[in-house]
C-alpha positions, 0 to 999 in steps of 0.5 A: 569139148569140155574146154570149149564149153567151160571157156578158154583164154587161149590165143585163137589168132594163131596155132592149129585151125582145127583146135581154134575152130573147136574152141569157138564153134562148140559154144557158138553152136550151142548158143545158136541152138538156144537162140532158135529155141526162143522162136520154136518154143513160142510157136509150139505152145501157141499152136495149141491156140489155133491157126490164127494164133500161129499166123500172129506169131509168124507175121510179127516175127516177119516184122521183127526179122526186118527190124533185126537187120539192124542189130545183125548189121551192127553185130557184123561190124563190131565182130569184124573190128574187135576180131581184128584188134584182138588179132593185133593184140590191141585189147584197149582199142577192142574195148573202146570199139565195143562201147561205140557199138553198144552206144550206137545200137541203143541210140538206134533201137529205142526209137524203132521200138517205140515206133513199132509199138505205136504202129503195130496195128497198121503194120499187121494190116499192111501184111494182110492180117485177117480179123482173127489174127488182128485180135491176137496180134496187136497186143503181141506185136506191140510188146515184141516190137517195144522190146527191140532194144533188148534184142539189140543188146542181146545181139550186139553183146554176143557179137562183141564177145564172139569177136574177142573169142569168148563164145562161152559167155554168149552161150551161157546167156542164151541158155539162161534166157531160154530156160526162163522163157521155157518155164514162163511161156506155158505159165503165161499162155495157158495160166496156172493158179493166180496167173491168168491165161494171157493167150498169145500175149503170154508168149511175148511176155515170157520171151521178153523176160527171158531176153532181159535176163540174158542181157543182164547176165551178158552185161555183168560178165562184160563189165567183170572182164573175161581175160580177152576183153573188158569194159572200163569207165575210160572207154566211155567216150565218143570216137569219131574214127571208130564210129566211122569204121563201124558205120562203114562196115555195119552199113553194108552188112545191114543192107545185106541183111535188109535185102534178105529179110525184106524179101522174106517179108514179101514172101510172107505177104505172098503166102498170106494170100492163100489163107491162115492155114497156108501161112501157119504151115509155112511159119511152122515149117520155117521155124523147124528149118531155122531151128535145125540150121542153127548149129550151122550158124554157130559154125559160120560165126566161128568162121567169121571170128577166125577169119578176122583174127587170122587177118589181124595176125597177118595170116591170110592162108589160115583165114581161108582154111578156116572158112573152107573147113567150116563150109564143108563141116556145115555141108555134111551136117545139113545133108544129114538134116535134109535126109532126116526131114525128107524121111520124117517130115510127117511125124515131126510136123504132126507132133507140132500141130494138131491141125491137118491143113496146117500140117499138110502145108508145113510138111510140103514146105519142109520136104521141098526146101530140104532138097537143096538144104546141103548147098545152103552151107555155103550161104551160111558160112561164106558171107560170115567169112566175107564179113569177118574180112571186112568185105560186106560188099560181095555178100550184099550184092549176091543177096540183092541178085538172088533174093530180089532178082530170083527168089521173089519173082520166081515165088510169085510166078510159080505160086500164082500164074503157074497155079502151084499155090504155096508149093510154088513159093516153097520151090522158089526157096529151094532153088534160091538156096542152091543157086546162092550157095554155088555163087557164094563158093565161086566168089569166095574162091576168087580171093578178093576179100583178102585185100580188105583192110579195117 
C-alpha cells in the first residue's frame, strides 16, 4: 500500500495482475476522491448562501460537464496510445504522443474558454436560470468557463501519466490543488479581514487557483521525468500519424462522453422546471453520489491502463482478468455505499444544507438512485476497459442507446405525464444505471475488443 502511494517504477505490463492493480489503483482512487472534492467543497460552502447559489453552481457545472467531454475524450485517446507504447517498451514514441496530446488539447480548449466566458449569460438563460440565479451565476460561470484550458491540462497530463503507469504524480497534483481550494474557498466566499466576501464568485476564484497550482506541479514533474515517461525538446514536433491515431481514438471517446454529458444537461433542464429547490436538491444529491463514486473511477482508470499495457505486451488474457477483477471490486464497494446511503441519507443531507425543501429532494434522489448503484460498477469500469483496448465504438453506442434512448424519454414521461415530479427523473437514473451495467457486462464478455489495434 505504501509503495503504491509513494510511487513505483515497476513494469506493470507483465507479472501478477493483483500487484499491478494495487500499485495503480490506490493512487488513482485517491486522485479521483480529490477530484470530486473540488465540486463538493464548492457546493458545501455555497449551500450557506441559499438555493439560488446552489442552483448557480449546478447549472454552471452542467455546462462544464458538457465542456469536459473534450478533455475526457482526448484523455482516453492519450491513455490508450501511451499505455500501448509503454507496454511495447517504446518510451520515445510515448513521449512524442504525450506532446501531441497536450498541444491538441490547448489548441481546442483556449477558444472554447473564451466563447464560454463571452456567452455565459445566454447559456444560463437557455438552461432556465431564474433571475436570482443569473445574479449570482453570470460572474461565476464566466470565470469557470474561462478557466477551461486549465481543466484541459489537468485532465490530459493526468491521462498521460496514468497511461505511463505513474498514477502517483497525478494523485499528488490533485491533493495539492484541493488543499489550495479548501483553504481559499471559505476565505473568498465569506471574506476575512482585508479579503472581501465575493459570495459564489469566490468559489470560482478558489477553484481556479487550486487547479492552476495542480497543473504547475504536473508540468514540473513531467518535464523532470519519472522513470517511465519524460518530455524533452526533441519531442516538440508535429507528427501526422500520431495525431491521426489520437484523433481517431479521441473522436469516438469524445462522442461517447458527449452523449452521456449532454443527456445530463437535458436532465438538468427538466429538473429546472420544478423550481430552484428541486434543482438544488438534485445538484446536492448528485454531488454526494459523484463524490462516493470517485474511488470506483480510480479503479476503472487502473483497469484501462492495465488493459492497454497488457495488450501492448501481447497478453489478452491478462487484460481481460484485469477488467473483470476491477469490475467486481467496484461492485462490492458500490454495494456498501448504496446501503450506507439508503440507511443514512437523511442525516447526511441535513448536515450539508439547512434548507428543508432542498433537503427533501436531495434525500429522495440519493435513496432512489442508490437502489441500482451496485450495477453501476460495470458502467464505471468496462467502458474504460473497452477504451484502453482502443475500442471506443462499443461504449459510444451503448451510451447513445441508454442515455438518449432510455434515460431522457423515461425521465420526461415519469416526471411530467405520470406526475411523479422530480422523483420520476430520479427513478429514470436508477433504471438506466441498472440496464446499462448489465448491457456493458454482456458486451465485454463477447471479447470483440481484443481484436482492436492502435
